[in-house]
N, C-alpha and C positions, 0 to 999 in steps of 0.2 A: 720421066718418072717424077712423081711429086716428092715433096719434102718428107723425110723419114722422121716419124714421131717416136722417140724412145722413152721420154719421161714427160709427165704432165703435171703442172702445178696450177691449181684453181684456188684463188683467194676467196675467202668467205664461205668456203665449204670445208668441212672437217675431214681430213685425210684418214681413212680407215686402214687400208692395206694395199700392198702391191703384190700382185701375183706374177706369174711368168709372163703374162701378156696384159692383163687388165689392172688398171688403177681404180680403186673404189673409194668414193667420197660419200659422206653423209651430207645431204642438203635439205634443210628443213625437215619435212616428214618423209623424205624420199632418199633413195640412194642414187648416186650418179656413177654409172659404170662406163669407163672409157677404155676402149681397146687400143693399145699402142701397136707399134710395128715391131715390137720385140719378138725374137724367135729363140726358142730353146731347143737343144738337142742333148739327149742322154742326161736330162734333168739339169743342164747347165744353160743359163741365159747367155747368148752370144753377144759380143760387142757390136756386131753389125745387124742393123734392122732390115726388114723387107718392106719396101715402099708399098703403101696401100693395104698391107695385110690386115691392120686393125679395121679398116673400112670394110674390107671383104667379109671378115668374120661377123661384124655387126650387121651388115645388110643381109647376109645369109640367115643369121639368127632371126632377124625381124621377119623375113619371108616365112620361115617355118613356124614361128610363134603364131603368125596370123593364119596359117594353114590349119593349125591344130586347135583353134579356138572352140570348135564344136566338140572336141574330146576333153580338153582341160584348159582352164584359164591360165594366163601367164602374168608375169610381173610388169609388163610394159605400161608406162604412164604416158611418156612422150618420147618420140624418136627423131623429131625434127626441131632444129633450132628455133623456128618461128613459134613452136609450142612450149619452149623452155621458159623458166622464170627470167624476167628482164635482166637481172644481174649476171646471168650466165651468157647472155647474148654477145658480150664483148669478147668471149673466147670462141666465137663462131668458127674462126679459121682452123682451130684445133679440134673442136667438138663435132663439127658438121660431118655426118656420115659414120662417125666412129664412137658415138656415145648414146646411151639410153638412160632416161630418167625412169626409175623403177620403184615399185612398192617395196617397203621394208618387210621382209618375211623372215621366218625362222627356218634356216636351211636344214634339210634332213642330214643326218650324220653319215649317210651312205651315198655312193654313186650308183645310179641305176643304168646297168649296161645290158644291151641286147645284141645278140650275135645271130646273123642270118647266114653267115658263111664261116668256114673254119680257117682262121687266120691269126697271126700274131701270137700272143700268149696262150690263146685258146688252142691253137694248133700244137704248140709245144706241150701243153698239158695232155691233150688227146693222144699224142704219140707215146707219152709215158704211161697214162692210166686208162685210155679209152673213154675218158669222161672230161667234163669241164665243170668245175665248182660243184662236184658231186652228182652232176647229171650225166647218166650213162648215155653214150651215143652209139649208133650202129657201127659194127666193125667194117674195116676196109675203106674208110673215108680217106681222101687225099687232101693235100694242102689246097686251100681255096674252094673246097667242096661247098655247094649250097646245101644247107641243112633243110631237112624236110619241113620242119617247123622251127621258126626262130626261137632261141632260148634266152631266158633271163638269167644273167650272171652278175649279181651285184658285187660291189667291192667297198672296202673301207675308204675313207677320204684321208688324204695326206697332203698337208700344206707344202711339204718338201719331200722329195724322193718319190718312190713308187707307191701307188695304191695296192692293197692286197685283196685278191679275189676271195670271196666268201660264199658259202652256200646260202640258200634261202632260209634254212633253219637258223643259221648264225645271224642272218639279217633280222629274223623275228625276235632274236634275243636283244638286238640293239634298238629296234623300234618294236612296236606291238605287232603280234601276228596279223591282226586285221589290217594295220597300216602297211605292213610288208606285202600282203596279198593285193591290196589296192594299188600300191606303187608298181607292182609287177604287171597288173592288168593295164594300167595307164601307159607304162613304158612300151609294152607290146603293141597296144593300139596305135600309139604315136608312130612307132617304127613301121608297122605294116602300112599305115597310110602314106608315110614318107617314102617307103620302098616302092609303092605303086606309082606315086607321082614321079619319082626319079627315074623309074624304068621307062616311062613314056618319053623321057628326055635322053635316053641312052646311057643312064648311069645306074650302077649297082651300089647300094649302100650295104657294105659287107657287115659292118657293125657300128654301133654308136653308143655314146655315153650321155646320159641326161641327169640334170639336177632338179630336184623338187624342193619346195619350201611350204611351210604352213603360213597362210595369211588369214588371221582369225581362225576360223574352224575349217578353212578351205585349203585343199592341196592345189598348189599352182606350180607351173614350170618356171624355173629361174635360170640365171647365169647365161649360158649360150645354148644353142640348139642346132644339132645336125650341121655343124661346120666342119671344114677340113681339119681343124685341130681336135675335134671330138669324135670324128667318124672316119671310116675308110671308104672313100668314093673310088670306084673303079669304072672304067669304060666297058660297056657291054660288048662293044665291037671288038675290043682287044682281050676279052676275058678268056683265059686258058687255065682250067683246073690242073692241079698237079705241080704248081710252083707259086711263088709269091707274085702278086700283081702290082702293076704300076699304079700308084695312088695319086690323087689330086691333092697333094699336101707338101710338107717340107722334106719329103724323101730325098729330093735332090741335094738338100743341105746335109742330111745324114750320110748319104753316099759319098759326098765330097769329103766330109770329116773323117770317114773311115779310111781314106787314102793317106791321111796325115799321121805323123808320129805324135799323137796327142792322147793323153791318158784319160780323157773324158772327165776331168775335174777342172774346177776353176783355176786360172783364167782360161777361157776358150779362145781359139784363134779367130782372127778377122776372116770374113768371107770375101773372096775375090768378086769383082763387078759382074763377071759373066754368070756366076752361081746366083748372085742376088737377082739379076735380071731374069734368069730362067725360072727361079722360084716365084718371083712376083707375077710373071706371066701365067704360071700354073694356077696360082690363087685367083687371079682375075678371070681365067678361063672357066673355072668351076662356078664362080659367081654368075657369069653370063649364062652358062648352061642351066643352072638351077633356077634362076629367077626369070628366065626368058618366058 
């Protein structure tokens, strides 16, 4: 396994913020987004990283951004070190494969979520109310059911803690009604195209979260796209409705942590080598399947 990258320092670029996974710098007229190997669980960043996780997330995002160009433009300017400004090339060993030079856009204040299957918080809400984010669903659905039509369920954005699901009407009060409808349309189009591509590769995209920004007067896709950190990927071969599915993500980490006497607050425990290895393999596997 390669070296684990947990924190990144780039001289000559203005540090803007550190997320759970990504470090964002301002560089001249662009942003430099670097995906670390940090992993979080229950909203806590763990002290142990997952080798190559940042590269996997970046390469999957780049793949999907390029697939969706006929639907909506994206923020990519350069994704390979050879195309980066000269002063960044000395950081090639850190940046290669895990960084993107992108346009500076004005991010939308909402997350755009689409669900094609009944899982996670959507399943919990459906059990209580028979609906998700105010959208009434048919009776008698079971966990992991495929929805007849994918549904758009936006949420608020939270830098820390959980995002909160909102209705389309609430979203229209945060952004304009016209913009909300356009974001819904784009989100569903991107999801449906991705779903069809993934199914040919034996993968179900149960749900996913997208981010959009305004670049001038244009809506563009930003941040990450259709990665294991922003989506639920399931194997078609192993899909069994009526229960939770095995996802290509950090579920191995969450399952391990649930066996410990840990109260899900900082500081988090270290991960043992076998859990790290299994999780890294899981991420690499979905990269290979999606981009093959």
